[in-house]
C-alpha positions in Angstrom: 88.6 46.4 38.7 90.5 47.6 35.7 90.4 45.6 32.5 93.9 44.1 31.3 94.5 43.7 27.6 97.1 41.2 26.2 99.4 42.3 23.5 100.3 39.9 20.7 104.2 39.6 20.0 105.5 41.8 17.4 105.2 40.6 13.9 103.5 37.3 15.4 100.7 37.8 12.8 103.2 37.8 9.9 104.5 34.8 7.8 108.1 33.9 8.8 109.4 35.3 5.5 107.4 38.8 6.2 108.6 38.9 9.5 112.0 38.9 8.6 111.7 41.7 6.3 109.9 43.4 8.8 112.8 43.0 11.4 115.4 44.3 8.7 113.5 47.5 7.9 115.0 49.3 11.1 118.3 48.2 10.3 118.0 49.3 6.5 116.8 52.7 7.9 119.5 53.3 10.2 122.4 52.4 7.5 120.5 54.9 5.3 120.8 57.5 7.8 124.5 56.9 8.8 125.4 57.0 5.1 123.7 60.2 4.6 125.3 61.7 7.8 128.7 60.3 6.2 128.6 61.8 2.8 129.8 65.2 2.5 127.4 67.9 1.8 127.6 70.2 -1.5 129.0 73.6 -0.5 126.4 76.6 -0.9 127.6 79.7 -2.8 129.1 82.3 -0.6 128.0 85.9 -0.4 130.2 88.4 -2.3 130.6 91.7 -0.9 128.3 94.3 -2.4 130.8 97.3 -2.6 134.7 97.2 -3.3 137.5 98.6 -5.1 140.6 96.9 -6.6 142.5 96.2 -9.7 142.0 93.9 -12.6 143.5 92.4 -15.8 141.2 91.4 -18.4 142.2 89.4 -21.5 140.4 89.4 -24.6 140.9 86.2 -26.5 139.4 87.5 -29.8 142.0 90.5 -30.0 144.7 89.0 -27.8 144.9 92.2 -25.7 145.2 92.5 -22.0 143.6 95.5 -20.4 144.9 96.7 -16.8 142.4 98.9 -14.7 141.3 100.4 -11.6 137.7 99.0 -10.8 135.0 100.3 -8.4 132.0 98.1 -8.1 128.8 99.0 -6.2 126.1 96.3 -6.6 123.7 98.2 -4.3 123.3 100.8 -7.1 124.2 98.7 -10.0 127.3 100.7 -11.1 130.9 100.1 -12.1 133.7 102.4 -12.9 136.7 101.2 -14.9 139.9 103.5 -15.1 142.3 101.9 -17.6 145.9 101.9 -16.2 148.9 103.1 -18.3 151.8 100.7 -18.1 154.6 102.0 -20.2 154.3 103.8 -23.3 152.1 101.8 -25.9 152.3 103.3 -29.3 148.9 104.8 -30.9 147.0 103.7 -27.9 144.3 105.7 -26.2 143.2 105.1 -22.6 139.8 105.6 -21.4 137.5 105.8 -18.3 134.1 103.9 -18.5 131.2 104.6 -16.1 128.6 101.9 -16.3 125.3 103.2 -14.7 122.9 100.0 -15.1 119.9 101.5 -13.2 119.8 104.3 -15.9 120.9 102.1 -19.0 123.8 104.1 -19.9 127.5 103.9 -20.3 129.8 107.0 -20.5 133.4 106.5 -22.1 135.9 109.3 -21.4 139.2 109.7 -23.0 141.7 110.3 -20.4 143.6 112.8 -21.9 141.2 115.1 -24.1 138.3 114.2 -21.7 136.1 113.8 -24.8 133.0 111.7 -23.7 130.7 109.4 -25.4 127.3 108.4 -24.1 126.1 105.0 -25.1 123.1 102.7 -24.2 123.7 99.6 -22.1 121.9 96.7 -23.8 122.9 94.0 -21.6 121.4 93.5 -18.1 123.3 93.8 -15.0 125.5 91.0 -14.3 127.1 91.4 -10.6 130.4 89.8 -9.4 128.8 87.2 -7.4 128.0 83.4 -7.4 124.3 83.0 -8.4 122.3 80.8 -6.2 121.6 78.1 -8.9 125.4 77.9 -9.7 127.1 74.3 -10.0 129.8 73.9 -7.5 133.0 72.6 -9.4 136.1 72.5 -7.0 137.6 73.8 -4.0 141.6 74.2 -3.9 144.6 76.3 -2.3 145.9 79.4 -4.5 149.6 79.5 -3.7 151.9 77.0 -1.9 152.8 76.3 1.9 152.5 79.1 4.4 151.5 81.4 1.3 148.2 80.4 0.1 144.5 81.3 -0.2 141.6 78.8 -0.1 139.1 79.3 -3.1 136.1 77.7 -4.6 135.3 77.2 -8.1 131.6 77.5 -9.5 130.0 77.7 -13.0 126.7 77.9 -14.6 127.0 74.6 -16.0 124.1 72.2 -15.7 124.9 68.4 -15.6 123.8 66.6 -18.6 122.0 69.6 -20.1 124.4 72.4 -20.9 128.2 73.3 -20.8 129.4 76.4 -19.0 129.6 79.8 -20.4 130.7 81.2 -17.1 133.3 80.2 -14.6 133.9 82.0 -11.3 136.5 81.5 -8.6 135.9 83.2 -5.3 137.7 83.2 -2.1 136.3 80.8 0.4 136.8 83.2 3.8 135.3 86.6 2.4 134.0 85.9 -1.0 136.1 88.1 -3.0 136.3 87.5 -6.8 139.5 86.2 -8.0 139.2 85.0 -11.6 136.3 84.9 -13.9 136.0 83.4 -17.4 133.3 83.7 -20.1 132.6 81.4 -23.0 130.4 81.9 -26.1 130.0 79.3 -28.8 132.6 76.9 -27.1 135.4 79.5 -27.2 136.5 81.6 -24.3 135.9 85.4 -25.0 137.2 87.1 -21.9 139.4 86.0 -18.9 139.5 88.3 -15.8 142.0 88.4 -13.0 140.9 90.3 -9.6 143.5 91.7 -6.9 144.3 94.4 -4.4 140.7 94.4 -3.3 139.3 96.7 -0.6 136.1 96.9 0.8 133.9 99.8 0.4 133.9 102.9 -2.0 136.4 105.5 -0.9 135.2 108.2 -3.3 131.5 107.7 -4.5 132.1 110.8 -6.9 134.0 108.2 -9.4 130.5 107.2 -10.6 129.6 110.7 -11.7 130.3 111.9 -15.2 132.5 114.7 -15.7 131.3 118.0 -17.1 132.5 117.2 -20.5 129.9 114.5 -20.8 127.2 117.1 -20.8 128.1 117.4 -24.4 128.6 113.7 -24.9 128.6 112.1 -28.5 126.6 108.9 -29.4 129.5 107.0 -30.9 131.9 104.7 -29.1 135.5 106.2 -29.4 138.3 103.7 -30.8 140.9 102.5 -28.7 143.6 103.1 -31.5 144.7 106.5 -32.8 
């Protein structure tokens, strides 16, 4: 014959006040779960493409100058090529091509007309066009108007209650293309860069190869003015 065991009623051994608290615990837990489910989650940084070509306009706040250029970007080999665009006649202005080879730690500056070349060390680390994993989410919004708009997210390196941002990046939500980047130093904006006409991939990888004139490159950076 099997033994039968009698089970006391739940919370029978607790005082009335303790029993009431114990009865409320499941309700508190359920409410916390519902609140967590209802609260919006913080977005995660998207993954920017590793290779693309496009155009950019960079405004230097210290000089007040805009630089328009064609840009080729290859994060897989940490290299960038910038070809300045000629937009009309600018008196006493020289236009250059820049090839940044971060894995080799060098930058080539090529004058577009004479092909004179300077070879300079790259002292700054590779800084890709992407959103770092530890970035702070700032906002998301549409650029443009009804029936002609792009959804973007804004990120920065700001650390709440610790430091102000020195970088702010705006990237498209769908494909994570860069739209706008701003850099700040000593609480003053240094450069603002806009990106447009982007296409995936590198159509001509040879743009990252310095021309023959760079075999006799000089060690001094050339001036933009005549």
